[in-house]
N, C-alpha and C positions, 0 to 999 in steps of 0.2 A: 183945631183941625187943619191939616195941610190942604191947600188948594191944589187940585189936579187940573192941569191945563195942557192943551195940545203942544204949545210952545215949550213948556217945561219937559214934557215927555220926549219931544224931539231932541232937546238939548241933552237929556240924560242918555238917550240911545246913541246919539252921535258921539258923546264922550266915551261910551262903552266901545263903540266901533273903533275910535281912534286909539284907545288904550290897547284893545285886542290887536290892532294892526301893528302898534309899536312892539308889543310882546312877540308877535309873529316875525317882525323884521329882526329883532334881537336874537331870537332863537334860530332864524334862518342864517344869520351871519355866523353864529357859533357853529352850526352844522357845516357851513361852507368853508370857514377858515380853521375850524377845529381849535379855536382859541376862545377864551372867555370874554375877550374884549380887544379893542384896537389901541388903547392908550392906558397909561398908568392908573387913571381914576377908575378904570373898570376892574382893577385888581384889589381895590380896597386896602385891607391891612397888609397885604403882601407887597404893596408898591415900593416901600422903602427898601425892603430886602431885595426885591427884584432889581431895583436901580443899582444896588451895590454889586449884585451878581453880574449884571450886564457890564459894569465897569471892569470887573475882574476878567470876564470872558473876552472883552475887547483887548485887554492887555495880553491875555494868553494867546489869542488869535494873532496879534501882532508879532509876538515871539515866534510862533509857529511859522508864519510867513517868512520872517527874517531868517530863521534857521534852515528853511528849505534852500534858500539861496546860499547860505553858509555851507551846507552839506555839498552843494554842487561845487563850490569853490575849493573845499577841502579835498574833494574827489579829484578835481583837476590838478591840485597841488600834489596829491599823492602820485598821480601819473608822472608828473614832471620830476619829482624827487626820485622815483624809481628809474626814470630814464637816465638821470645823472649818475645814480648809484650803479646802474648796469654798465654805463660807459666806463666808470672807474674799474669795475670788476673785469670787463672785457679787455681793458688796457693791461691790467695785471696779467691776465691769461695770455695775451698776445706776447708779452715779454717772456713769460715762462715757456711758451711754445718755441720761441726763437732760441732760448737757451737750450731747450731739450733737443732741438734739431741742429743747433750750432750754426744756423744760417738766419739771415735777416733780410732776404730779398724784398719782402712786402711789409716789413715791420713798420716803417714810417708811414706808409699808406694806410695801414690798419689803425695806427695811432691817430693819424689825422682824421680818419672817419669817426673814431670814438671822441676825439676832441670836439668835432662839430656836433655830435649827439649831445655831449655834455652842455655845450653852449646853448643849444636849442632848448634843452630842458630848463636851464636857468633863465632863459628868455621867454618862458611859457607865459601865455596870457589866458585870462578868464573874463569873459564879457568885454573883450577889447582892451582890458587893462593888464599891465604886466604884474605878475604875481609877486616877484621878488625884488621890486624896485622901491619898497618902502612907500613913502608918500609920493614919490615921483612916478605915478602910475602910467604916465604917458611916455616915459623915457625907457628905452631898452637898457636893462641893467648891465649887460656884458657886451662890450664893443668889439672884442677880438673875434675874428672870423676864421683864422687859421693859426696853426702852431707857430708859423714863422713870424706872426705879429708879436709874439711874446718876447722875441729876441731883438726886436727893432730898437736901436739905440735912442730913438726919439721918445720911446715910452719905456724907460728903464725899470719902472716899478710895476709890480703886479696890480697895485691899487689903481694904476692909470686906466685899467680896463674895466673897472667897476664904476657904474654911474648912479647906483642907488644911494639913497640917504639912510639915516639911522632910524626912521620911524617904523615901529612894528605894531601892526594893527591888533587891537584887542576887541573882543565882541562880548557883550552881555547877552547870554542865551536864555536866562530866566531871571527872576528877581534876586536870586542868590548866587548865580554862577557867572563868572567872567572867564573867558578862555583867550589865550594868545594865539591868534591865527596867522599873524604875519611872519614871514621868514625873509631874510635878506640874502641877496646874491653873493655879497662878499663874505658873509659868514659861511655860506655853503661852499663857495668855490675858491677861496684864497689858497688853501693847501692843494687843492686839485690843480689849479692853474700853475702854481709854483712847481709842482711835480712835472707837469707837461713842459714847462719852460726848461727845467733841468734836462729833460730828454732832448729837446730841440737844440739846446746849447751844446750838448755833448755831440749830437749829430753834426752840427756845424763846426765843431772845434777840431783840435789837432788829432784827436783819436777817432774822428769820424771819417767818412759817413757810415751810418748803420745800414750797410748793404752787403749782400753776398755773405761769404763765410765770416763768422765772428772772430775777431782777434782776441788774444788773451786779455788785453786791456778792456775791450768791449764786454767780454763775458764778466769780468770782475765788476765793471760798472753796473751792468744790468742785474747781476745777482744782488748788488747792494741796494738797488732801488725797489726791489720786490717788497721789502719791509715797509718802505714809504707808501707804496700803493696799497698794501694791506691796511695801513693806518687810515689812509684816505677813504678807502671803501668802508671801513668800520665806522668812521665818523659820519659818513653819509647815510649808512644804514641806520645809525642811531637817530639822525634827524628824521628819516622816513618813518621810523617807529614812533617817534614823538608826535609826528603829524597824525599817525594812525590812532594814537591814544586820544588826541583831541577829537578826531572823527568819532571814536567810540563814545566819548563823553557827550558830544553833541547829540548823537543818536539816542543815548539814554535819556537825556533831557527832553528830546523831542517826543519820545514815547511817553514820558511822564506828563508832558503838556497835553498829549492826546487824551490820556486818562482824565486829566483835570477838565479838559474841554467837554468830554462826554459826561462827566459828573455834573458839571455846571448846567449843561443842556437838560439833563434829567431833573435837576433841582428847579430850574426855571420852568420846565414843563409842568411840574407839580403845581406851580402857581398860575401859569397862563393857559395851559391846555384844558380844553373843555371835556367834560364827561360826555362822550358821544351818545351813550344810551339815554342819559338825562336830557341832553340837548335835543335829541330826536323826539323824545316824549313831550318836551316843552313845546317844540314846533308843532307837533300834532294837536296838542291842547289849544295852542294859540290859533291854529287854523279853524278848529271847531268853534272857538269863541268868536272869531270874526264872522263865521257863517251864521252862528246863533244870533249875534247882534244884528247882522244884516236882515235875518228873517224877522226879528222883532221890529226892525225899522219898516219892513214891507207891511207887516201886520198892522202896525200903528198907522201907516199911511192909508190902508184900506178902511180903518175905522174912524178916520177923520171926519168931523162934522161937515167939512166942506164937501166931502164925497156924498154925504147924506143929502145935503141941500141941493147938490146937482141932480 
């Protein structure tokens, strides 16, 4: 026969109260956080899978954050490339207009303006760093500021005006895809600057200057350079298109990473997210259990031998 004692009864009731309070706290935490637990041990058999998915999710998030910055860079790069390409197209048009009118009063001024636009595009920056300098991100890649600089005898070579190195950045945008995002000023501008230098040298030479009514020699020369400028514009257009293809590829990867992130979030939610209906029911039951245990405790206190003796 088991002995019934006041001390034993109190111990049993207190243990029940504590257990009910623990269940109430756990159910309350699930309702408040909408999660089954706060650490891996709370997820039992799903802990190993959850750890693996969190590792993948962290890598996907890292790629997405990096690619957002890359998209900004490529967008700025696209604007710069279009500016250089437009300058080449406008230069070709200015020459064609001069030939059509037979006069060149403002031709060199127009060409000088387009030259400055082209140089500004090749010296474009993103985040304070020069886009087309290769690894020399703090160095302006094109040092010429006016067409007259190109015919300076102290700098006889076009290469003298390019300060970039040969480094071309490549970026890994996901586990399987690496894209070349770096372009170099000398690759973009050597033919462009050579064509500008030819115009400036002719303007300063024996058949110049290119002002007023065009002479026969000037017309012949300008007609000859139209093909050169068509080629320069075409090459720059191709570089701009290639940059656009990289943009499209990064956008596609970014969309795929978004789908993967959403899928991982859903899969992790299946492991970690609490069933709110079940959690609310468990909280209500735990509250009833606490109240019941407390009532038993009060009843036991009232039936204590000590109360009878008093």
